[in-house]
N, C-alpha and C positions, 0 to 999 in steps of 0.2 A: 739488380746488379747495377754497379756504378762503374762507368768507364771514363778514364781520363785519356784524352787525345790530344797530342801535340801536332800542330801544323808542320809543314816542311822545315826540317832542321838543316840549316845552311852552313856547311863548312865548320871549321874549328870554333869560330865565334859562337855559332848556334849551339854546337855540342856543349861548350863550356857554359853557356847561359842556361841550358836545360839542366846541367849538373847542379847549378846554383839554385834553381827554383823548385826542382823536383822534390826534395825532402820536405820543404814547407808546404807544397801543394798536396803531397801525399798525406801529411799530418792534418791539414785543413779539410780536404775533400774525402779522404779515406776511400780511394778507389779500389775496386776488386781487381781491376786489370788496367794496365797502362799501354797505350798505343802511340805510335808516332809515324809520320810519313818520313821515310829515310832516304829517298831518292837523291838528295843533295848532300849527304853526310860527308863524302870525301871531297872536300874543297869545291863543293857545289856541283859536282859531276859524278854521280854514281855512288857506289858503296865499295868498301873493302872489308875484309874479315876483321881487320883491327878496329875500324870505326863502329861496326855493328857490335862487336864484343864490348867496346868502350861504353856504348849506350846501354847495352844489356846489363853490364855490371852496375850501373847507377840506377837501375830499376825499371827500364822499359821492357815490357814482356813480349811484344811483337811489333812488326813493322809492315807498313804498306809502302807503295812506291809510285812509279809513273814512268813516263817516257825517258827520263834521264838515267834510269837504273842500269841501262846497258852501256853507258858512256865509259865506265871504267871496267877493263877486262877482268880485273880481280873479282868484280861483282858477279860475273858469270858463274864462277866456282861457288860462290855463296848461294846463289839462286838454285844451283844444281844439287846442293846439299839438302837431302830430304829432311834432315833434322833442324835446318835453319828456320827460325820463326819470321819468315818474311814472305810476302806474296807480291807478285807483279800484276799489272792489269790482266784480268781474265779474258779480255776480248782482244788480245794479240793473237795473230794467226797460229794455228797449230805448229808445234816444232820450236817455239820460242822457249828459252830456258826458264826454269822455275815453274811455279803454279800460281794460278790466279785466285785461289781460295783455299782456306785451311780451317780446320775445326780445333778449337783449343779447349781443354778442360779448365774451368774456372770454378773452384771449390766443388759443389755438387752439380753445376750447370755446364752446359755446352755452348761455346761461343763460336759462331760461324763468321769469319772475317773475310770479306771479299773486296777486291780491288778492281775498279773499272776505269777506262780512259775514254774521254770524249772523242768525237770526230770533227766537230766544228772548229775551223781555223788550224787544225793540225795537218801537216803535209803528208803524214804517213797514212796508210790504208788499213785502218782497224776494222774488226768485225763490229757489228751493231751492239752497243752496250746494253740496249733495252732488251734485245733478244737473247743475248748472251746471259744476262742476269736471270731471265726466265728459265734458261737451260740449267744454271747453277742451282736454283731453287728446286727444280725438278730432281736433279741428281742427288741433292742432299736431304731430300724429303724423308727418306727412311732413317737418316741419322737423327731426326727430330731435334735439331738445335734449339735451345731455349732463347737465344738472342742472336740476331743477324745484324752485323755492323758492316756498312759499306763505305769505302772511301772512293768517291767519284772524282777523278783527276782531269779537270775540265778547263778549257779556256773560256767558253761562252756561258754567261750566266743563264741564258735562255735554255740551253740544253741541260745544265744542272738542275734548274728549276723543274723542267719537264720530267726528268728522271726522278726527282723527289716525289712528284705527284704520281708517277707511274708505279713507284714502289710503295706508296703510302698504304699502310695496313698490312703490308706483306713482309716488311723488314722492320727492325727496331730503330735503326739510325741510318741516315744518309748524310755524309759530311763531305764537303768539297775541299779540294787542295789544288796546288799548281800555280795560281797567280801570285801567291805569297802576300796577297793583300786581303786582310780580314773584312768580312761583310757583316752588316748589322741586322741580319735577317733571320736570326736563330728563332726557331719555334717548333712546337710539336704540331704536326699536320693533323687534319681531322681524323685520319684513320689511326693515328697513334704512333707515327714515325717522327722521330726527332730529325730536324733538318737545319743545315746552314750551307749557303752557297760556297763560301771559302772560309776556312778556319784561320788562314794567315800563315806566318812563318815564325821560326825561331832563328833570329839572324840580326846582322847589324842594321840599325835604324837609319844611319846616315849612308845610305846605299840606294842603288835602284834594284829592288828585289833581291838584295844580297850581293850584287856585283859593285865594284868600285865605280862611283858615279862619273868620274872623269872619263874613263874608257867608253862608258855608255853614251855620255853626252857627245863625245867625238864621233861615235858611230852615227848618232842621229843627225849631226850637222854635216857629215861628209858622206854618209852612206857607204863608207868603206868597211871592210871586214874588221872584227876587233876580237881580241882574246877575252873571254869571260874570266875575269880575275875576281875572286871573292874578297870582300872587305873583311879584315880580321881584327880591326881595332874600333874603339869607341863604344857608345852606348848600344846595347842590344835590346830588342823586343822579343818577348816570348809569348806566343799566342796559342791558345788551346781551347777545348771545350770539355765540359763535364757532362756526361749523359747519364741520367738515372732511368733505369728500366725496371718495370714491375714484373711480378712472377708470370704474367701472361705474355711477356715478351714485347709489350707496348711501352713506348717511352712516356715517362711521367714528366720529365724536365730536361731541358738543355740550357746550359749556362756557359757564356763566354768567360774565359779566364785570361788575364793579361798581366805581365810584369815587365819592367825595365830593369835591365842589369848592366852596370858599368863594368867594362872588361879592363 
């Protein structure tokens, strides 16, 4: 199975950039399933039914997310729709809207998609992602998924790396999101798990992780509150990975893919 995964898609610029590159990437890489982190789809803060539908129509099969998924109230309805092809971090406390994992049919195979969020540097009190993932694997054991793909939404590279080694050999891929900055450490770990600390983003390059740089600079200089306003013009970067997985559920290859798009 071959999976194409887009890093965090940020706002309108990110959505439009993905629309431009996806047809060519699909032709070149021939993925069986296309995934994306969608927590920033709606102007950098959460999702709406419209933005999810927009991305689904251009060919994204399912979405992961993160801590920003709850910032837009419209997104709660999407998460609570059992037919929606989106997961939120599985280690949110019980009672949070949505589900943390989902099984998708991909041709004759089953793909288990799991979302986790880290605890290091986050102010919220999440459950342990390591133990929650153990629980997910136990709960889905009878389903016998052929491929297990994990989006770890994390701030700290150390926590991400540790989780990759913890899950090595037990899942097909562990890919990082959240920082919007791509890392150059993609590899297949010794046990057969594809790994990268952060895939990066699809969004405006002349920005601070998607936000207008002027507002962010003002905040750093003055330490006063600022409004996160997404940049919507200029050159966009689109970051993703292509993961090839064998019939035994082990990763055979992980490749970073990148393209610049003028908006």
